[in-house]
C-alpha positions as CSV (number, residue, x, y, z in Angstrom):
1,M,7.7,-35.7,-14.1
2,K,10.9,-36.2,-16.1
3,R,12.9,-33.2,-17.3
4,F,11.5,-32.3,-20.8
5,F,13.9,-29.5,-21.8
6,S,17.7,-29.0,-22.3
7,K,18.3,-25.3,-22.3
8,V,16.9,-22.5,-20.1
9,T,17.1,-18.9,-21.2
10,I,15.2,-15.6,-20.6
11,G,13.8,-13.4,-23.3
12,Q,11.9,-10.1,-23.6
13,A,8.1,-10.2,-23.9
14,G,6.7,-6.8,-24.5
15,N,7.8,-4.6,-21.6
16,G,8.6,-7.7,-19.5
17,Y,10.7,-10.8,-19.4
18,Q,9.9,-14.5,-19.6
19,V,11.6,-17.9,-19.1
20,L,12.1,-20.0,-22.1
21,L,12.6,-23.8,-21.9
22,D,14.3,-24.5,-25.2
23,T,12.0,-22.3,-27.2
24,R,8.8,-22.7,-25.1
25,S,7.6,-20.0,-22.7
26,I,6.2,-20.7,-19.3
27,K,2.5,-20.5,-18.4
28,T,1.0,-19.7,-15.0
29,A,-1.2,-22.1,-13.0
30,A,-4.2,-20.4,-14.7
31,G,-2.7,-20.7,-18.1
32,K,-1.6,-17.1,-18.6
33,P,1.9,-16.1,-20.0
34,Q,4.3,-15.9,-17.1
35,V,5.8,-12.5,-17.9
36,V,7.5,-10.7,-15.1
37,P,8.5,-7.0,-14.9
38,H,12.3,-7.3,-14.1
39,A,15.1,-9.2,-15.7
40,A,16.5,-10.1,-12.3
41,L,13.3,-11.9,-11.3
42,A,13.1,-13.7,-14.7
43,Q,16.7,-14.9,-14.1
44,A,15.8,-16.1,-10.7
45,L,12.8,-18.1,-12.1
46,A,15.1,-19.4,-14.9
47,D,17.6,-20.6,-12.3
48,E,14.9,-22.7,-10.6
49,W,14.3,-24.5,-13.9
50,A,18.0,-24.8,-14.7
51,Q,18.9,-26.5,-11.4
52,Q,16.3,-29.3,-12.0
53,G,17.7,-32.8,-12.5
54,E,16.4,-35.6,-14.5
55,E,13.2,-35.6,-12.4
56,I,11.3,-32.3,-11.9
57,D,11.4,-31.5,-8.1
58,P,8.5,-29.0,-7.3
59,G,10.3,-28.1,-4.0
60,L,13.0,-26.3,-6.0
61,F,10.5,-23.7,-7.3
62,R,10.8,-21.0,-4.6
63,F,9.5,-18.1,-6.7
64,R,7.2,-19.7,-9.3
65,D,4.1,-19.7,-7.1
66,L,4.5,-16.1,-6.1
67,A,5.0,-15.1,-9.8
68,D,1.8,-17.0,-10.7
69,Y,-0.1,-15.4,-7.8
70,A,1.0,-11.9,-9.0
71,I,-0.4,-12.6,-12.5
72,D,-3.4,-14.8,-11.7
73,I,-4.7,-13.1,-8.5
74,A,-3.0,-9.8,-7.6
75,S,-3.4,-8.5,-11.1
76,A,-6.8,-10.1,-12.0
77,E,-8.3,-9.3,-8.5
78,R,-6.4,-6.2,-7.7
79,S,-9.2,-4.4,-5.7
80,S,-9.9,-7.4,-3.6
81,T,-6.2,-8.0,-2.9
82,I,-5.8,-4.4,-1.7
83,Q,-8.8,-4.6,0.6
84,K,-7.5,-7.8,2.1
85,L,-4.2,-6.1,2.8
86,L,-5.9,-3.0,4.4
87,A,-7.8,-5.4,6.7
88,F,-4.5,-6.3,8.3
89,A,-3.9,-2.7,9.2
90,E,-7.0,-2.7,11.4
91,T,-5.6,-5.6,13.5
92,D,-1.9,-5.0,13.0
93,T,0.3,-7.2,15.3
94,V,2.6,-4.4,16.3
95,C,-0.2,-2.1,17.4
96,Y,-1.8,-4.6,19.9
97,R,0.2,-4.9,23.1
98,A,0.0,-6.3,26.6
99,D,-1.0,-4.1,29.5
100,P,1.8,-1.7,30.5
101,D,2.4,-3.3,33.9
102,Q,3.2,-6.7,32.2
103,A,6.8,-7.7,31.4
104,L,5.7,-8.6,27.9
105,Y,4.7,-5.0,27.2
106,R,8.3,-3.8,27.7
107,R,9.6,-6.4,25.2
108,Q,6.9,-5.4,22.7
109,H,7.6,-1.7,23.1
110,D,11.3,-2.1,22.7
111,M,11.1,-4.1,19.6
112,W,7.9,-2.8,17.9
113,E,8.0,0.9,18.6
114,P,11.1,1.7,16.6
115,I,9.7,-0.2,13.6
116,L,6.3,1.4,13.9
117,T,7.5,5.0,14.4
118,A,9.9,4.6,11.4
119,F,6.9,3.2,9.3
120,E,4.7,6.1,10.4
121,A,7.4,8.6,9.4
122,R,7.9,7.0,6.0
123,E,4.2,6.8,5.2
124,G,3.2,10.1,6.8
125,I,0.5,8.5,8.9
126,R,-0.4,7.7,12.6
127,M,-1.1,4.2,13.8
128,E,-3.3,3.7,16.9
129,R,-1.6,1.7,19.6
130,V,-3.8,-0.6,21.8
131,S,-3.1,-2.2,25.1
132,G,-5.3,-5.3,25.5
133,I,-7.4,-7.1,23.0
134,I,-10.3,-4.7,22.5
135,H,-10.3,-3.6,18.9
136,R,-9.7,0.1,18.2
137,P,-10.1,1.2,14.6
138,Q,-7.2,3.0,12.8
139,P,-7.8,6.6,11.9
140,S,-9.6,7.0,8.6
141,E,-6.9,9.2,7.3
142,T,-4.4,6.5,7.9
143,I,-6.4,3.9,6.0
144,A,-7.0,6.3,3.1
145,K,-3.2,7.0,2.8
146,L,-2.4,3.3,3.0
147,Q,-4.9,2.5,0.3
148,L,-3.3,5.1,-2.0
149,R,0.1,3.5,-1.2
150,L,-1.1,0.0,-2.1
151,E,-2.9,1.3,-5.2
152,A,0.5,2.6,-6.5
153,M,2.1,-0.8,-6.2
154,G,2.4,-3.2,-9.1
155,A,0.9,-6.7,-9.0
156,F,4.2,-8.4,-8.2
157,K,4.9,-6.2,-5.2
158,L,1.3,-6.8,-4.0
159,A,1.9,-10.6,-4.3
160,A,5.1,-10.4,-2.2
161,L,3.4,-8.0,0.2
162,M,0.4,-10.3,0.7
163,T,2.6,-13.2,1.7
164,L,4.8,-11.1,4.0
165,T,1.7,-9.5,5.6
166,S,-0.2,-12.7,6.0
167,L,2.8,-14.4,7.7
168,T,3.5,-11.5,10.0
169,A,-0.2,-10.5,10.6
170,S,1.0,-7.0,10.1
171,L,0.8,-4.5,7.2
172,T,3.4,-2.4,9.0
173,L,5.9,-5.3,8.9
174,G,4.9,-6.3,5.3
175,L,5.4,-2.8,3.9
176,S,8.5,-2.3,5.9
177,A,10.1,-5.1,4.0
178,F,10.3,-2.8,1.0
179,D,12.3,-0.2,2.8
180,Q,15.9,-0.2,1.6
181,T,17.3,-0.3,5.2
182,A,15.0,-3.1,6.4
183,Q,16.5,-6.3,7.9
184,G,14.5,-9.4,7.2
185,E,15.4,-11.2,10.4
186,T,14.5,-8.2,12.5
187,L,11.0,-8.1,10.9
188,W,10.6,-11.8,11.4
189,Q,11.6,-11.6,15.1
190,A,9.2,-8.8,15.6
191,A,6.3,-10.7,14.0
192,N,6.9,-13.7,16.2
193,L,7.8,-11.8,19.4
194,E,4.8,-13.2,21.4
195,E,5.3,-16.8,20.3
196,L,9.1,-16.6,21.1
197,W,8.3,-15.0,24.4
198,Q,6.0,-17.8,25.3
199,A,8.7,-20.3,24.3
200,E,11.1,-18.6,26.7
201,Q,8.6,-19.1,29.5
202,W,7.3,-22.5,28.8
203,G,9.3,-24.1,26.0
204,M,8.2,-25.0,22.5
205,D,7.1,-28.5,21.4
206,A,8.4,-30.1,18.2
207,E,5.2,-29.5,16.2
208,A,5.1,-25.8,17.1
209,Q,8.8,-25.5,16.1
210,A,8.1,-27.2,12.8
211,R,5.3,-24.8,12.0
212,L,7.5,-21.9,12.9
213,N,10.3,-23.2,10.7
214,K,7.9,-23.6,7.8
215,R,6.5,-20.1,8.2
216,H,10.1,-18.7,8.4
217,A,11.1,-20.5,5.2
218,D,8.0,-19.0,3.4
219,F,8.9,-15.6,4.9
220,V,12.4,-15.8,3.5
221,T,11.1,-16.8,0.1
222,A,8.8,-13.8,0.0
223,W,11.5,-11.5,1.4
224,D,13.9,-12.6,-1.4
225,F,11.1,-12.2,-4.0
226,A,10.5,-8.7,-2.8
227,A,14.2,-7.9,-2.9
228,L,14.2,-8.7,-6.6
229,L,11.5,-6.0,-7.0
230,R,13.1,-3.2,-4.9
231,F,15.1,-1.7,-7.7
């Protein structure tokens, strides 16, 4: 598609902000007005349009799909989105560890335990640790508190959280991304600890590395999107 606009600006729309291409506002994939809650996010979306050349390159739209997901899915299907996120808590990556006599267990404990204990302290909850693959449910009080936490989040934070949580298979890591002191690369390394451990032992083929790189790029996009919503 050829570029069909000359000027990109942002403007207020009710209590939010929207991108204007010349004088036309943006619509989501579902045809809803793409109105976002923060000027910084609107500017980031505008920058994606402004950097387009004579031909529109979809690959330059890092944040557009997440903004659309927030409006079309996380807002419209809020209850379902929250339940999907809570399901990750029941099988949280950082809670399921190797047997204590295995070398992998020590690596997991050293990397995961500081993240998990800090998360528990912030949220006022207790997460059940499991050695082995046998499922053990999280305490009902924990799930209830996490549900209240999610219900207090806006649709845009839920959209970022869904991507972060899906990529890390961990609600702990996903929610930790919203902590002001969090380091994105630390969370990413924690999420992929087991895959990286296996690569140390046996190596990683080109296809596996390409998949990891793609997931990492998606994680960074969601991390950057979340950063625009922290303030």
